[in-house]
C-alpha positions in Angstrom: -13.6 1.9 -8.3 -14.9 -1.7 -7.3 -12.5 -4.6 -8.0 -14.7 -6.9 -7.2 -14.3 -10.8 -8.7 -10.6 -9.6 -9.5 -7.3 -11.6 -8.3 -4.6 -9.4 -8.2 -1.1 -10.7 -7.8 1.3 -8.5 -5.7 5.0 -9.0 -5.3 6.8 -6.7 -2.3 3.1 -6.9 -0.2 4.6 -7.2 3.3 5.9 -4.0 3.7 6.3 0.2 1.9 4.2 0.8 -1.1 3.7 -3.1 -2.2 1.9 -3.5 1.4 -0.5 -0.1 0.9 -1.1 -1.5 -2.9 -2.4 -4.8 -1.4 -4.1 -3.7 1.3 -6.0 -0.6 -1.3 -6.8 -3.4 -3.9 -8.1 -5.9 -1.1 -10.6 -2.7 0.2 -11.4 -2.5 -3.0 -12.4 -6.2 -3.4 -10.1 -8.2 -5.2 -8.8 -11.2 -3.9 -5.0 -10.7 -3.0 -1.9 -13.1 -3.7 0.4 -11.4 -1.4 3.7 -12.1 -2.3 7.1 -11.6 0.0 10.8 -12.4 0.1 11.6 -12.7 3.9 9.1 -10.7 6.2 6.6 -13.7 6.6 5.0 -12.0 9.8 4.3 -8.5 7.5 2.8 -10.9 4.8 0.7 -12.7 7.0 -0.5 -9.4 8.6 -1.8 -8.1 5.0 -3.9 -11.6 5.2 -5.1 -11.1 7.9 -6.4 -7.7 7.2 -8.1 -8.7 4.1 -9.5 -12.1 5.1 -8.4 -15.8 4.5 -11.0 -15.9 1.9 -9.8 -13.8 -0.4 -6.4 -13.6 0.5 -3.1 -16.0 0.1 0.6 -14.7 0.8 3.0 -16.8 -0.9 6.8 -16.7 -0.6 9.5 -16.4 -3.4 12.7 -15.5 -4.2 12.0 -12.4 -7.2 15.3 -12.7 -8.4 14.9 -16.6 -9.3 12.5 -17.1 -12.6 11.8 -20.6 -11.4 10.7 -18.6 -7.9 8.5 -16.3 -9.9 6.6 -19.3 -12.2 5.8 -20.7 -8.4 4.5 -18.2 -7.2 2.0 -17.7 -10.7 1.3 -21.3 -9.9 0.4 -20.9 -6.4 -2.0 -17.7 -7.2 -3.5 -20.0 -10.3 -3.8 -23.1 -7.6 -5.8 -20.9 -4.7 -7.5 -18.1 -7.2 -8.3 -19.4 -10.4 -6.5 -16.3 -12.6 -4.9 -13.7 -12.5 -6.5 -9.7 -13.5 -3.9 -7.5 -11.9 0.0 -7.9 -11.7 2.4 -5.3 -10.0 6.0 -6.6 -9.4 6.2 -4.3 -6.3 8.6 -5.9 -4.9 12.5 -3.9 -5.1 15.8 -2.8 -3.8 17.6 0.5 -3.5 21.1 0.2 -2.9 22.8 4.0 -2.9 26.5 3.4 -4.8 28.7 5.9 -7.0 30.1 4.5 -10.4 33.7 4.0 -7.7 31.9 2.0 -5.8 29.4 -0.2 -7.2 30.4 -3.7 -7.4 29.5 -6.5 -10.3 27.9 -7.8 -7.3 25.8 -5.4 -6.3 25.0 -4.1 -10.3 23.6 -7.8 -10.7 21.6 -8.0 -7.8 19.9 -4.5 -8.4 19.2 -5.4 -12.2 17.4 -9.1 -11.1 15.5 -7.8 -8.0 14.4 -4.7 -9.9 14.2 -5.4 -13.8 14.4 -9.4 -14.5 11.8 -9.9 -12.3 9.0 -8.1 -13.2 10.0 -8.9 -17.1 9.9 -12.7 -16.6 6.8 -12.3 -13.9 5.3 -10.8 -16.6 6.3 -13.5 -18.8 4.8 -16.1 -16.3 1.4 -14.3 -15.4 0.4 -13.1 -19.0 -0.5 -16.5 -20.6 -3.4 -16.5 -17.4 -4.8 -13.0 -18.1 -7.7 -12.0 -19.8 -9.1 -8.9 -21.6 -9.3 -6.0 -19.9 -6.5 -7.1 -17.1 -4.2 -4.7 -15.8 0.1 -4.6 -14.9 1.2 -1.9 -13.5 5.2 -1.2 -12.7 6.8 0.6 -10.5 9.2 3.0 -11.5 10.8 6.0 -9.4 10.4 9.7 -9.5 14.5 10.0 -9.4 14.4 9.0 -13.8 13.4 12.4 -14.7 14.9 14.9 -11.1 17.5 17.2 -11.9 17.7 16.6 -8.1 19.4 13.1 -8.3 22.8 12.3 -6.4 25.6 9.9 -7.9 24.7 7.3 -5.5 22.0 6.6 -7.3 23.3 5.6 -10.5 22.9 1.8 -10.1 19.2 2.2 -8.9 17.9 4.9 -11.6 19.4 2.7 -14.4 17.5 -0.2 -13.1 14.3 1.8 -12.8 14.7 3.8 -16.6 14.6 0.2 -18.0 11.3 -0.8 -16.4 9.8 3.0 -18.1 10.9 1.6 -21.6 9.7 -2.0 -20.4 6.6 -0.1 -19.8 6.6 1.4 -23.4 7.2 -1.9 -25.0 4.8 -4.3 -23.2 2.1 -1.7 -23.8 2.5 -2.3 -27.5 2.8 -6.0 -27.4 0.1 -6.9 -24.3 -2.3 -4.0 -25.5 -3.1 -6.4 -28.6 -4.4 -9.1 -26.2 -6.3 -6.3 -24.0 -3.7 -6.0 -20.9 -2.8 -2.8 -20.5 0.6 -2.0 -18.6 1.0 1.4 -16.9 3.5 2.7 -14.9 4.2 4.3 -12.3 7.0 6.7 -10.8 6.5 7.7 -7.1 9.1 10.6 -5.8 9.8 10.0 -1.9 7.7 8.2 -0.1 8.0 7.3 3.6 9.2 3.7 3.2 11.5 1.6 5.6 13.6 1.2 2.4 13.8 5.1 1.7 13.7 6.1 5.1 17.0 3.8 6.1 18.9 5.9 3.6 17.6 9.4 4.4 18.9 11.2 7.8 17.2 14.5 9.2 19.0 17.0 6.6 18.1 15.0 3.7 14.3 14.8 5.0 14.1 18.3 5.6 15.7 19.0 2.1 13.8 16.9 0.1 10.0 18.1 1.2 12.0 21.3 0.8 11.4 21.2 -3.1 8.2 19.6 -2.6 4.9 22.5 -3.1 3.3 20.6 -0.1 6.1 20.7 2.4 6.5 17.3 2.8 7.4 13.6 1.1 4.6 11.3 0.1 2.8 8.4 1.9 2.3 4.6 0.2 -0.9 4.8 0.8 -0.7 7.7 -1.9 1.3 5.7 -4.6 -1.5 2.8 -3.7 -4.7 4.9 -4.7 -3.3 5.9 -7.8 -2.3 2.4 -8.8 -6.1 1.6 -7.8 -7.2 3.7 -10.5 -4.8 2.5 -13.2 -5.7 -1.4 -11.9 -9.8 -0.3 -12.6 -11.8 -0.5 -15.8 -12.0 3.3 -15.9 -8.7 3.4 -16.7 -9.2 1.5 -19.9 -7.8 4.5 -21.7 -4.1 4.8 -20.5 -2.1 2.6 -21.8 1.8 2.7 -21.8 2.7 5.5 -19.3 4.5 6.7 -16.8 2.7 8.3 -14.5 5.1 10.2 -11.5 3.2 10.6 -8.2 5.0 12.8 -6.3 3.0 15.9 -4.8 4.7 18.5 -7.6 8.0 17.8 -6.7 8.9 16.8 -10.6 
């Protein structure tokens, strides 16, 4: 599944699943535009690992459409095109209904929903036939074990799955494949921040493998969805969770 000669724009590329995606696609030969919010050091580590000839780091506040447009422009200036688009940046801030503020809701949807929609809008004019977009959801949208504090987060990710379904109909006519990956519990800093030793044991026990996932396991699946081998996979949400749900 070589991606040699391809250009991938990935937000959230300085840490977690986004970082694992950038490193995997870079390993497969793609040039990487690594978008980051505040972790300049993490983004530079990704660039250093892949090599400055095939990787650049660009800062952007993904909740601001003007920053997304600038991110696309910088990618085009650096690499001349975009073949793969992965809006991997996201936030998770558990909050039950009674404690959810308007500020938290707006921040959640600006980052998790507005960001991927408008990044697609700005990038698609630069994407040719055979390009790929992979959006990021969560297995919690389908898991019966979801807890009340995940209401804002799961609501935002439910929007991503509908976005995938509709965009695939629209952009498929232009030869651009759109799919979605919905990871289960994965060992990232974002996820681990909200876990206790007890909750990790419980989540591991719910998985037939007896553990939670690793970012690299999600990235491996995304690498397939970015390759020509996935050309007949369109509009799908693939739940990458080791059989948990």
